[in-house]
DOPATI-651189 format. One record per residue: residue number from 1; residue in one letter; y, z, x of N, C-alpha, C in turn. Coordinates in steps of 0.1 Angstrom, whole numbers, plus 2048, in hexadecimal, padded with zeros to 3 digits. Layout:
- num | residu | nY | nZ | nX | caY | caZ | caX | cY | cZ | cX
- NUM | A | Y | Z | X | Y | Z | X | Y | Z | X
...
END
This chain:
- num | residu | nY | nZ | nX | caY | caZ | caX | cY | cZ | cX
- 1 | M | EB3 | 6E6 | BF9 | EA7 | 6DF | BF2 | E9B | 6E9 | BF2
- 2 | K | E96 | 6EB | BE6 | E8A | 6F4 | BE5 | E7D | 6EC | BE6
- 3 | L | E75 | 6F0 | BF0 | E69 | 6E8 | BF3 | E5D | 6F0 | BEE
- 4 | A | E53 | 6E9 | BE8 | E47 | 6F0 | BE4 | E3B | 6ED | BEE
- 5 | F | E38 | 6F8 | BF5 | E2D | 6F7 | BFF | E20 | 6FD | BF9
- 6 | Q | E15 | 6F8 | BFD | E08 | 6FD | BF9 | E01 | 702 | C06
- 7 | R | DFB | 70D | C06 | DF1 | 711 | C10 | DE3 | 70C | C0B
- 8 | E | DDB | 708 | C14 | DCE | 702 | C11 | DC5 | 70C | C09
- 9 | R | DBF | 708 | BFF | DB5 | 710 | BF8 | DAA | 707 | BF2
- 10 | A | D9E | 70B | BF4 | D93 | 702 | BEF | D92 | 701 | BE0
- 11 | S | D95 | 70C | BD9 | D92 | 70C | BCB | D9C | 702 | BC3
- 12 | S | DA8 | 701 | BC7 | DB2 | 6F9 | BBF | DBD | 6F5 | BC8
- 13 | P | DBF | 6E8 | BCB | DCA | 6E4 | BD4 | DD8 | 6E9 | BCF
- 14 | A | DDA | 6EB | BC2 | DE7 | 6EF | BBD | DE9 | 6FE | BBE
- 15 | T | DDF | 706 | BC2 | DE0 | 714 | BC2 | DE5 | 719 | BCF
- 16 | L | DEF | 722 | BCF | DF4 | 728 | BDB | DEA | 732 | BE0
- 17 | A | DE7 | 732 | BED | DDE | 73C | BF4 | DE7 | 747 | BF9
- 18 | T | DE1 | 752 | BFD | DE8 | 75D | C03 | DE9 | 75B | C12
- 19 | A | DF3 | 762 | C18 | DF4 | 760 | C27 | DE8 | 765 | C2E
- 20 | A | DE0 | 76E | C28 | DD4 | 773 | C2E | DCA | 768 | C31
- 21 | E | DCB | 75D | C2B | DC2 | 752 | C2D | DC5 | 74B | C3A
- 22 | F | DD0 | 74D | C41 | DD2 | 749 | C4E | DCC | 753 | C58
- 23 | P | DC2 | 74F | C60 | DBB | 759 | C68 | DC4 | 760 | C72
- 24 | R | DC2 | 76D | C74 | DCA | 774 | C7E | DC5 | 771 | C8C
- 25 | L | DCE | 76D | C95 | DCA | 76A | CA2 | DD0 | 774 | CAC
- 26 | S | DCA | 776 | CB7 | DCF | 77F | CC2 | DD9 | 777 | CCA
- 27 | G | DE6 | 77B | CC9 | DF0 | 775 | CD1 | DF4 | 767 | CCD
- 28 | A | DF1 | 763 | CC0 | DF4 | 755 | CBB | DF5 | 756 | CAC
- 29 | E | DFA | 74B | CA7 | DFB | 749 | C98 | DF6 | 73B | C94
- 30 | I | DF0 | 73A | C88 | DEC | 72D | C83 | DEF | 72C | C75
- 31 | A | DF4 | 720 | C70 | DF8 | 71F | C62 | DF8 | 710 | C5F
- 32 | G | DF6 | 70D | C52 | DF6 | 700 | C4D | DFB | 6FF | C3F
- 33 | F | E02 | 6F4 | C3C | E08 | 6F2 | C2E | E07 | 6E4 | C2A
- 34 | V | E06 | 6E2 | C1D | E07 | 6D5 | C16 | E14 | 6D5 | C0E
- 35 | L | E1B | 6CA | C0E | E27 | 6C9 | C06 | E24 | 6C4 | BF8
- 36 | G | E27 | 6CC | BEE | E25 | 6C7 | BE0 | E17 | 6C5 | BDC
- 37 | E | E15 | 6BE | BD1 | E07 | 6BB | BCC | E00 | 6B1 | BD4
- 38 | R | DF3 | 6B3 | BD4 | DEA | 6AA | BDC | DE9 | 69C | BD6
- 39 | L | DE9 | 692 | BDE | DE7 | 684 | BDA | DDB | 67E | BE1
- 40 | G | DD8 | 682 | BED | DCD | 67C | BF4 | DC2 | 685 | BF8
- 41 | G | DBD | 683 | C05 | DB2 | 68B | C09 | DB4 | 694 | C15
- 42 | D | DC0 | 699 | C17 | DC2 | 6A2 | C22 | DBB | 6B0 | C1F
- 43 | L | DB6 | 6B5 | C2A | DAF | 6C2 | C2A | DB1 | 6C9 | C37
- 44 | Y | DB6 | 6D5 | C37 | DB6 | 6DD | C43 | DAF | 6EA | C41
- 45 | R | DA8 | 6EF | C4B | DA0 | 6FB | C4A | DA1 | 703 | C57
- 46 | F | D9F | 710 | C56 | D9E | 719 | C62 | D91 | 721 | C5F
- 47 | V | D8A | 724 | C6A | D7E | 72D | C69 | D7D | 735 | C76
- 48 | R | D7B | 742 | C75 | D78 | 74A | C81 | D69 | 749 | C85
- 49 | A | D66 | 745 | C91 | D58 | 743 | C95 | D53 | 750 | C9C
- 50 | N | D5B | 757 | CA4 | D58 | 763 | CAA | D64 | 76B | CAE
- 51 | R | D63 | 775 | CB7 | D6F | 77E | CB9 | D7A | 776 | CC0
- 52 | C | D78 | 76B | CC7 | D82 | 764 | CCF | D84 | 756 | CCB
- 53 | R | D7C | 750 | CC2 | D7E | 742 | CBE | D81 | 740 | CB0
- 54 | V | D8B | 738 | CAD | D8E | 733 | CA0 | D8E | 724 | C9F
- 55 | V | D86 | 71F | C96 | D85 | 710 | C94 | D8E | 70C | C89
- 56 | F | D95 | 701 | C8C | D9F | 6FC | C82 | D9E | 6ED | C82
- 57 | G | DA3 | 6E7 | C77 | DA3 | 6D8 | C76 | DAB | 6D3 | C6B
- 58 | L | DB0 | 6C7 | C6D | DB7 | 6BF | C62 | DB0 | 6B2 | C60
- 59 | L | DAB | 6B0 | C54 | DA4 | 6A3 | C51 | DAC | 69B | C47
- 60 | D | DAB | 68E | C48 | DB3 | 685 | C3F | DA9 | 67A | C3A
- 61 | V | DA3 | 67D | C2E | D99 | 674 | C28 | DA1 | 668 | C22
- 62 | A | D9D | 65C | C25 | DA4 | 650 | C1F | DA1 | 650 | C10
- 63 | G | DAC | 64C | C08 | DAA | 64B | BFA | DB2 | 655 | BF2
- 64 | T | DB1 | 654 | BE5 | DB9 | 65D | BDC | DB2 | 66B | BDB
- 65 | R | DB9 | 674 | BD5 | DB3 | 682 | BD3 | DA7 | 681 | BCA
- 66 | E | DA8 | 679 | BBF | D9D | 678 | BB5 | D91 | 672 | BBC
- 67 | E | D93 | 668 | BC5 | D87 | 662 | BCC | D81 | 66C | BD6
- 68 | N | D89 | 675 | BDB | D85 | 67D | BE6 | D80 | 68B | BE3
- 69 | L | D81 | 690 | BD6 | D7E | 69E | BD3 | D70 | 6A2 | BD9
- 70 | A | D66 | 69B | BD6 | D58 | 69F | BDA | D57 | 69E | BE9
- 71 | I | D5D | 694 | BF0 | D5C | 693 | BFE | D64 | 69E | C05
- 72 | V | D70 | 6A1 | C00 | D77 | 6AC | C06 | D70 | 6B9 | C05
- 73 | E | D6A | 6BC | BF9 | D63 | 6C8 | BF7 | D57 | 6C9 | C00
- 74 | S | D50 | 6BF | C02 | D44 | 6BF | C0B | D49 | 6C1 | C19
- 75 | A | D54 | 6BB | C1D | D59 | 6BD | C2B | D5D | 6CB | C2D
- 76 | R | D64 | 6D1 | C23 | D68 | 6DF | C24 | D5C | 6E8 | C26
- 77 | Q | D51 | 6E6 | C1E | D46 | 6EF | C1F | D3F | 6ED | C2D
- 78 | T | D3E | 6E1 | C32 | D38 | 6DF | C3F | D41 | 6E5 | C4A
- 79 | F | D4E | 6E3 | C49 | D57 | 6E9 | C52 | D55 | 6F8 | C54
- 80 | E | D55 | 6FF | C48 | D54 | 70E | C49 | D46 | 712 | C4D
- 81 | E | D3B | 70B | C49 | D2E | 710 | C4D | D2A | 70C | C5B
- 82 | I | D2D | 700 | C5F | D29 | 6FB | C6C | D33 | 6FF | C77
- 83 | G | D40 | 6FF | C73 | D4A | 703 | C7C | D48 | 711 | C82
- 84 | S | D46 | 71A | C79 | D44 | 728 | C7D | D37 | 72A | C85
- 85 | R | D2C | 723 | C81 | D20 | 725 | C88 | D1F | 71E | C95
- 86 | S | D26 | 712 | C96 | D25 | 70B | CA3 | D2C | 712 | CAE
- 87 | F | D36 | 71A | CAC | D3E | 720 | CB6 | D3C | 72F | CB7
- 88 | A | D32 | 734 | CB0 | D30 | 742 | CB0 | D2C | 748 | CBD
- 89 | D | D23 | 742 | CC4 | D1D | 747 | CD0 | D28 | 746 | CDB
- 90 | E | D2B | 752 | CE1 | D35 | 753 | CEB | D32 | 74B | CF8
- 91 | D | D26 | 747 | CFA | D22 | 740 | D07 | D20 | 731 | D05
- 92 | I | D24 | 72C | CF9 | D22 | 71D | CF7 | D2C | 715 | D00
- 93 | N | D28 | 708 | D01 | D31 | 6FE | D06 | D39 | 6F9 | CFB
- 94 | E | D46 | 6FC | CFB | D4F | 6F8 | CEF | D4F | 6E9 | CED
- 95 | A | D4F | 6E1 | CF7 | D50 | 6D3 | CF5 | D43 | 6CE | CEE
- 96 | D | D38 | 6D3 | CF2 | D2B | 6CF | CEC | D2B | 6D3 | CDD
- 97 | A | D30 | 6E0 | CDB | D30 | 6E5 | CCD | D39 | 6DC | CC4
- 98 | M | D45 | 6D8 | CCA | D4F | 6D1 | CC2 | D49 | 6C3 | CBF
- 99 | M | D42 | 6BD | CC8 | D3C | 6AF | CC5 | D32 | 6B0 | CBA
- 100 | E | D29 | 6BB | CBB | D1F | 6BD | CB1 | D25 | 6C0 | CA3
- 101 | F | D30 | 6C7 | CA3 | D37 | 6CA | C97 | D3D | 6BD | C90
- 102 | C | D42 | 6B5 | C99 | D47 | 6A8 | C93 | D3C | 69F | C8D
- 103 | L | D31 | 69F | C94 | D26 | 697 | C8F | D21 | 69D | C81
- 104 | E | D21 | 6AA | C7F | D1D | 6B0 | C72 | D27 | 6AC | C68
- 105 | L | D34 | 6AD | C6B | D3F | 6A9 | C61 | D3E | 69A | C5E
- 106 | N | D3B | 692 | C68 | D3A | 683 | C66 | D2E | 680 | C5C
- 107 | L | D23 | 687 | C5E | D18 | 685 | C55 | D1B | 68A | C47
- 108 | T | D21 | 695 | C46 | D25 | 69B | C39 | D2E | 691 | C31
- 109 | I | D38 | 68B | C38 | D41 | 682 | C31 | D3A | 675 | C2D
- 110 | R | D31 | 670 | C35 | D2A | 664 | C31 | D20 | 667 | C25
- 111 | R | D1A | 672 | C25 | D11 | 676 | C1A | D19 | 677 | C0D
- 112 | A | D24 | 67F | C0E | D2C | 681 | C02 | D32 | 674 | BFC
- 113 | A | D35 | 66B | C05 | D3B | 65E | C01 | D31 | 654 | BFD
- 114 | A | D24 | 657 | C00 | D19 | 64E | BFE | D1C | 641 | C05
- 115 | G | D21 | 642 | C11 | D23 | 636 | C19 | D2F | 639 | C23
- 116 | V | D37 | 62F | C25 | D42 | 630 | C2F | D4F | 635 | C28
- 117 | R | D55 | 63F | C2E | D62 | 643 | C29 | D6A | 649 | C36
- 118 | S | D75 | 642 | C39 | D7C | 646 | C45 | D83 | 653 | C43
- 119 | C | D81 | 65C | C4D | D87 | 669 | C4D | D8C | 66D | C5B
- 120 | A | D99 | 66B | C5C | D9F | 66F | C69 | D9F | 67E | C6A
- 121 | G | D9E | 683 | C76 | D9D | 692 | C77 | DA1 | 697 | C85
- 122 | F | DA7 | 6A2 | C85 | DAA | 6A9 | C92 | DA3 | 6B7 | C90
- 123 | L | D9A | 6BA | C99 | D92 | 6C6 | C98 | D94 | 6CD | CA5
- 124 | G | D96 | 6DA | CA5 | D98 | 6E2 | CB1 | D92 | 6F0 | CB0
- 125 | C | D8F | 6F5 | CBC | D8A | 703 | CBD | D94 | 70A | CC7
- 126 | Y | D9B | 714 | CC1 | DA4 | 71C | CCA | D9D | 728 | CCF
- 127 | N | D9E | 729 | CDC | D98 | 735 | CE3 | DA3 | 73E | CE6
- 128 | E | DA3 | 74A | CDF | DAE | 753 | CE1 | DAF | 75A | CEF
- 129 | E | DA3 | 75C | CF5 | DA3 | 762 | D02 | DA9 | 759 | D0D
- 130 | L | DA5 | 74C | D0C | DA9 | 742 | D16 | DB6 | 73B | D13
- 131 | G | DBA | 73B | D06 | DC6 | 733 | D02 | DC3 | 724 | D03
- 132 | T | DB7 | 720 | D00 | DB3 | 712 | D01 | DAF | 70C | CF3
- 133 | I | DB0 | 6FF | CF2 | DAC | 6F8 | CE5 | DA3 | 6ED | CE9
- 134 | C | D96 | 6EE | CE5 | D8D | 6E3 | CE7 | D8E | 6DB | CDA
- 135 | Y | D90 | 6CE | CDB | D93 | 6C6 | CCF | D8D | 6B9 | CCF
- 136 | V | D8C | 6B3 | CC3 | D88 | 6A5 | CC1 | D93 | 69F | CB8
- 137 | N | D99 | 694 | CBC | DA2 | 68C | CB3 | D9A | 680 | CAF
- 138 | A | D95 | 681 | CA2 | D8D | 676 | C9D | D96 | 66C | C95
- 139 | G | D9D | 663 | C9C | DA6 | 659 | C96 | DB1 | 65F | C8F
- 140 | H | DB6 | 66B | C92 | DC0 | 672 | C8B | DCE | 66F | C92
- 141 | T | DD9 | 672 | C8B | DE6 | 671 | C92 | DE5 | 67B | C9D
- 142 | P | DEC | 678 | CA8 | DEB | 681 | CB4 | DEF | 68F | CB1
- 143 | G | DE7 | 698 | CB7 | DEC | 6A6 | CB7 | DF7 | 6A7 | CC1
- 144 | L | E01 | 6B0 | CBE | E0D | 6B1 | CC6 | E0C | 6BF | CCD
- 145 | L | E0C | 6C0 | CDA | E0C | 6CC | CE1 | E19 | 6CE | CE8
- 146 | R | E20 | 6D9 | CE4 | E2D | 6DB | CE9 | E2D | 6E8 | CF3
- 147 | D | E32 | 6E6 | CFF | E33 | 6F1 | D08 | E3F | 6EF | D11
- 148 | A | E41 | 6F6 | D1C | E4D | 6F5 | D24 | E4F | 6E8 | D2A
- 149 | S | E45 | 6DF | D2B | E46 | 6D2 | D31 | E4A | 6C8 | D27
- 150 | G | E4A | 6CB | D1A | E4E | 6C1 | D0F | E43 | 6C0 | D05
- 151 | I | E42 | 6B5 | CFE | E38 | 6B3 | CF4 | E2E | 6A8 | CF9
- 152 | T | E21 | 6AC | CF8 | E16 | 6A3 | CFD | E0E | 69F | CF1
- 153 | E | E0A | 692 | CF0 | E02 | 68D | CE5 | DF3 | 68F | CE9
- 154 | L | DEC | 694 | CDF | DDD | 695 | CE1 | DD7 | 68A | CD8
- 155 | A | DD5 | 67F | CDF | DD2 | 672 | CD8 | DC3 | 672 | CD4
- 156 | A | DBF | 668 | CCC | DB2 | 667 | CC7 | DA7 | 667 | CD2
- 157 | T | D9C | 66E | CD0 | D91 | 66E | CD9 | D85 | 668 | CD3
- 158 | G | D86 | 662 | CC7 | D7B | 65C | CC0 | D7F | 655 | CB3
- 159 | L | D76 | 64E | CAD | D79 | 648 | CA0 | D7A | 652 | C95
- 160 | P | D80 | 64E | C89 | D80 | 657 | C7E | D72 | 65B | C7A
- 161 | L | D70 | 666 | C74 | D63 | 66A | C6E | D60 | 662 | C62
- 162 | G | D53 | 661 | C5F | D4F | 65A | C52 | D4D | 64B | C54
- 163 | L | D4E | 646 | C5F | D4D | 637 | C61 | D3F | 633 | C66
- 164 | F | D3A | 63A | C70 | D2E | 636 | C76 | D25 | 642 | C77
- 165 | A | D18 | 640 | C75 | D0E | 64B | C76 | D0D | 650 | C84
- 166 | A | D0E | 648 | C8E | D0C | 64C | C9C | D19 | 64D | CA4
- 167 | S | D24 | 651 | C9E | D31 | 652 | CA5 | D30 | 65D | CB0
- 168 | T | D37 | 65A | CBB | D38 | 664 | CC5 | D46 | 668 | CC8
- 169 | Y | D48 | 675 | CCD | D55 | 67A | CCE | D57 | 681 | CDB
- 170 | E | D62 | 680 | CE2 | D66 | 688 | CED | D6D | 694 | CE9
- 171 | A | D6B | 69F | CF0 | D71 | 6AC | CEC | D78 | 6B2 | CF8
- 172 | P | D84 | 6AD | CFC | D8B | 6B3 | D07 | D91 | 6C1 | D04
- 173 | T | D96 | 6C8 | D0D | D9C | 6D5 | D0C | DAB | 6D5 | D10
- 174 | A | DB3 | 6DA | D07 | DC2 | 6DB | D0B | DC5 | 6EA | D0C
- 175 | V | DCF | 6ED | D15 | DD3 | 6FB | D17 | DDF | 6FE | D0F
- 176 | L | DDF | 708 | D07 | DEB | 70D | CFF | DF1 | 719 | D07
- 177 | Q | DFB | 716 | D0F | E01 | 720 | D17 | E09 | 72A | D0E
- 178 | P | E0B | 736 | D12 | E14 | 73F | D0B | E21 | 739 | D08
- 179 | G | E25 | 739 | CFB | E31 | 733 | CF7 | E30 | 724 | CF3
- 180 | A | E23 | 71F | CF3 | E21 | 711 | CF0 | E1B | 710 | CE1
- 181 | S | E1B | 704 | CDB | E17 | 703 | CCE | E11 | 6F5 | CCC
- 182 | L | E08 | 6F4 | CC2 | E01 | 6E7 | CBE | E05 | 6E4 | CB0
- 183 | L | E08 | 6D8 | CAD | E0C | 6D3 | CA0 | E03 | 6C7 | C9C
- 184 | L | DFD | 6C8 | C90 | DF6 | 6BD | C8A | DFC | 6B9 | C7D
- 185 | V | DFE | 6AC | C7B | E04 | 6A7 | C6E | DFB | 69C | C69
- 186 | S | DFA | 69B | C5C | DF2 | 690 | C56 | DF9 | 683 | C57
- 187 | R | DF1 | 678 | C55 | DF6 | 66B | C56 | E02 | 669 | C4C
- 188 | G | E00 | 670 | C40 | E0B | 66E | C36 | E18 | 672 | C3B
- 189 | V | E19 | 67C | C44 | E26 | 681 | C49 | E2C | 675 | C52
- 190 | V | E24 | 670 | C5B | E29 | 666 | C65 | E2C | 659 | C5D
- 191 | E | E25 | 656 | C53 | E27 | 649 | C4C | E30 | 64A | C40
- 192 | A | E36 | 656 | C3D | E3F | 657 | C32 | E4B | 64E | C34
- 193 | A | E4E | 645 | C2A | E58 | 63B | C2C | E63 | 63C | C22
- 194 | A | E6F | 63A | C27 | E7C | 639 | C1F | E84 | 62E | C24
- 195 | K | E88 | 625 | C1B | E90 | 619 | C1E | E89 | 611 | C29
- 196 | K | E7C | 60F | C28 | E74 | 607 | C30 | E73 | 60C | C3F
- 197 | E | E76 | 619 | C40 | E75 | 61F | C4E | E6C | 62B | C4C
- 198 | E | E62 | 62C | C56 | E59 | 638 | C56 | E5F | 644 | C5C
- 199 | F | E5A | 650 | C58 | E5E | 65C | C5E | E5A | 65C | C6D
- 200 | G | E4E | 658 | C70 | E49 | 655 | C7D | E46 | 661 | C86
- 201 | L | E3E | 65F | C90 | E3B | 66A | C99 | E47 | 66F | CA1
- 202 | G | E50 | 666 | CA4 | E5C | 66A | CAC | E64 | 675 | CA5
- 203 | R | E66 | 673 | C97 | E6D | 67E | C90 | E65 | 68B | C8F
- 204 | V | E58 | 689 | C8E | E4F | 695 | C8E | E52 | 69D | C9B
- 205 | K | E52 | 696 | CA7 | E54 | 69C | CB4 | E62 | 6A3 | CB4
- 206 | Q | E6C | 69C | CAF | E7A | 6A1 | CAF | E7B | 6AF | CA8
- 207 | H | E75 | 6AF | C9C | E76 | 6BB | C94 | E6C | 6C6 | C9A
- 208 | F | E61 | 6C2 | CA0 | E58 | 6CC | CA6 | E60 | 6D2 | CB2
- 209 | H | E67 | 6CA | CB9 | E6E | 6D0 | CC5 | E79 | 6D9 | CC1
- 210 | A | E7F | 6D7 | CB5 | E89 | 6E0 | CB0 | E84 | 6ED | CA9
- 211 | A | E77 | 6ED | CA6 | E72 | 6F8 | C9F | E70 | 705 | CA8
- 212 | P | E6F | 711 | CA2 | E6C | 71D | CAA | E5F | 71B | CB2
- 213 | V | E5F | 721 | CBE | E54 | 71F | CC7 | E47 | 726 | CC2
- 214 | D | E48 | 732 | CBD | E3C | 73A | CBA | E3A | 73E | CAC
- 215 | D | E3F | 736 | CA2 | E3E | 739 | C94 | E37 | 72D | C8E
- 216 | A | E29 | 72E | C8C | E21 | 723 | C88 | E25 | 71F | C7A
- 217 | G | E28 | 729 | C71 | E2C | 725 | C63 | E39 | 71E | C63
- 218 | Q | E42 | 722 | C6A | E4F | 71B | C6A | E4E | 70E | C70
- 219 | I | E46 | 70C | C7A | E44 | 6FE | C80 | E3F | 6F5 | C76
- 220 | A | E34 | 6F9 | C6F | E2E | 6F0 | C65 | E38 | 6ED | C59
- 221 | R | E3F | 6F8 | C54 | E48 | 6F6 | C49 | E54 | 6ED | C4D
- 222 | S | E59 | 6EE | C5A | E65 | 6E7 | C5E | E62 | 6D8 | C5E
- 223 | I | E55 | 6D4 | C62 | E52 | 6C6 | C62 | E51 | 6C0 | C53
- 224 | L | E4B | 6C8 | C4A | E4B | 6C3 | C3C | E58 | 6C3 | C36
- 225 | S | E61 | 6CC | C39 | E6F | 6CC | C34 | E76 | 6C0 | C39
- 226 | A | E74 | 6BC | C45 | E7B | 6B1 | C4B | E76 | 6A4 | C44
- 227 | V | E69 | 6A2 | C42 | E65 | 696 | C3C | E69 | 695 | C2D
- 228 | E | E6A | 6A1 | C26 | E6F | 6A1 | C19 | E7D | 69D | C18
- 229 | Q | E85 | 6A1 | C21 | E93 | 69D | C21 | E95 | 68F | C25
- 230 | F | E8C | 68A | C2E | E8C | 67C | C32 | E8A | 673 | C26
- 231 | L | E81 | 677 | C1D | E7D | 66F | C11 | E88 | 66F | C06
- 232 | A | E90 | 67A | C06 | E9C | 67B | BFD | E98 | 679 | BEF
- 233 | G | E8D | 67F | BEB | E88 | 67E | BDD | E7F | 672 | BD9
- 234 | K | E7D | 669 | BE3 | E74 | 65E | BE0 | E65 | 663 | BDE
- 235 | P | E5E | 65E | BD4 | E51 | 663 | BD1 | E47 | 662 | BDD
- 236 | R | E3F | 66C | BDF | E35 | 66C | BEA | E2A | 663 | BE6
- 237 | Q | E24 | 65C | BF0 | E18 | 653 | BEE | E0C | 659 | BF4
- 238 | N | E0D | 665 | BFB | E02 | 66A | C03 | E04 | 679 | C04
- 239 | D | DFA | 680 | C09 | DFB | 68E | C0C | E04 | 690 | C19
- 240 | F | E0C | 69B | C19 | E14 | 69F | C24 | E0F | 6AD | C29
- 241 | T | E08 | 6AD | C34 | E01 | 6B9 | C39 | E05 | 6BC | C47
- 242 | A | E08 | 6C9 | C4A | E0B | 6CD | C58 | E03 | 6DA | C5B
- 243 | L | DFE | 6DA | C67 | DF7 | 6E6 | C6C | DFC | 6E9 | C7A
- 244 | A | DFF | 6F6 | C7D | E04 | 6FA | C8A | DFD | 706 | C8F
- 245 | L | DFB | 706 | C9C | DF5 | 711 | CA4 | DFF | 714 | CAF
- 246 | A | E04 | 721 | CAF | E0E | 725 | CB9 | E09 | 731 | CC0
- 247 | R | E0A | 730 | CCE | E06 | 73B | CD6 | E13 | 743 | CDA
- 248 | C | E13 | 750 | CD8 | E1F | 758 | CDA | E22 | 758 | CE9
- 249 | A | E2F | 758 | CEC | E33 | 75A | CFA | E2F | 768 | CFE
- 250 | K | E2E | 76B | D0B | E28 | 777 | D10 | E30 | 784 | D0A
- 251 | G | E3D | 783 | D0B | E45 | 78E | D06 | E44 | 790 | CF7
- 252 | T | E43 | 785 | CF0 | E42 | 786 | CE1 | E34 | 78B | CDD
- 253 | A | E2A | 787 | CE4 | E1C | 78C | CE1 | E1B | 79B | CE3
- 254 | A | E22 | 7A0 | CEE | E21 | 7AE | CF1 | E28 | 7B6 | CE6
- 255 | R | E33 | 7B1 | CE1 | E3B | 7B8 | CD6 | E33 | 7B8 | CC9
- 256 | R | E2B | 7AD | CC7 | E24 | 7AC | CBA | E17 | 7B4 | CBA
- 257 | A | E12 | 7B7 | CC6 | E05 | 7BE | CC7 | E06 | 7CC | CC2
END
């Protein structure tokens, strides 16, 4: 089965980006893909804030692509401008910066929508020196952290963006050990249905567990391949998006350096 994957690009959702648009990380890889043409409001972005921090996120704006074009573009601009600025200072408190970043995105979405528009989101800041991820899960499907102990769910730490002007968010920190990886998938992946059965988070975990440990691109593609095969040609009703961050095992990192 031949699958059509898109890398995220702001100018046109149907245009393939180059691999150079995935930021280069020290001892880690990050990648994201969308399966086929866009139908909804999924958006993922990466931005380097300083020499050791990369900010990433997956947003899922409720509604159709036509309804969401202006909202998604405004969110993209805020992500790139505020994301890089908020985490640039090496001495910042990452949790405080992440909460402020979420408040800016929340305000941007409400302004662009001229009111309320639900936008689930998972936003993270990966610290290459420490191997940590400071994150906010704003009503998004759980992030999945895979390491030697198994797969851990990074559940919601706040409500979706775009609902309330004064929303608050918790920003915990997770450790990405060498050889560990993080997977984010959009709601469309989990809710993809065939014969009245959803693909579900359980299947996402199964395919994540079977994917290569330290190949972010392959992790993301394997999930989208699995959901495409699950649908067996049935038309999609939503965006299917996957984003992965993989930290190389110590031996692998040394060979790649």
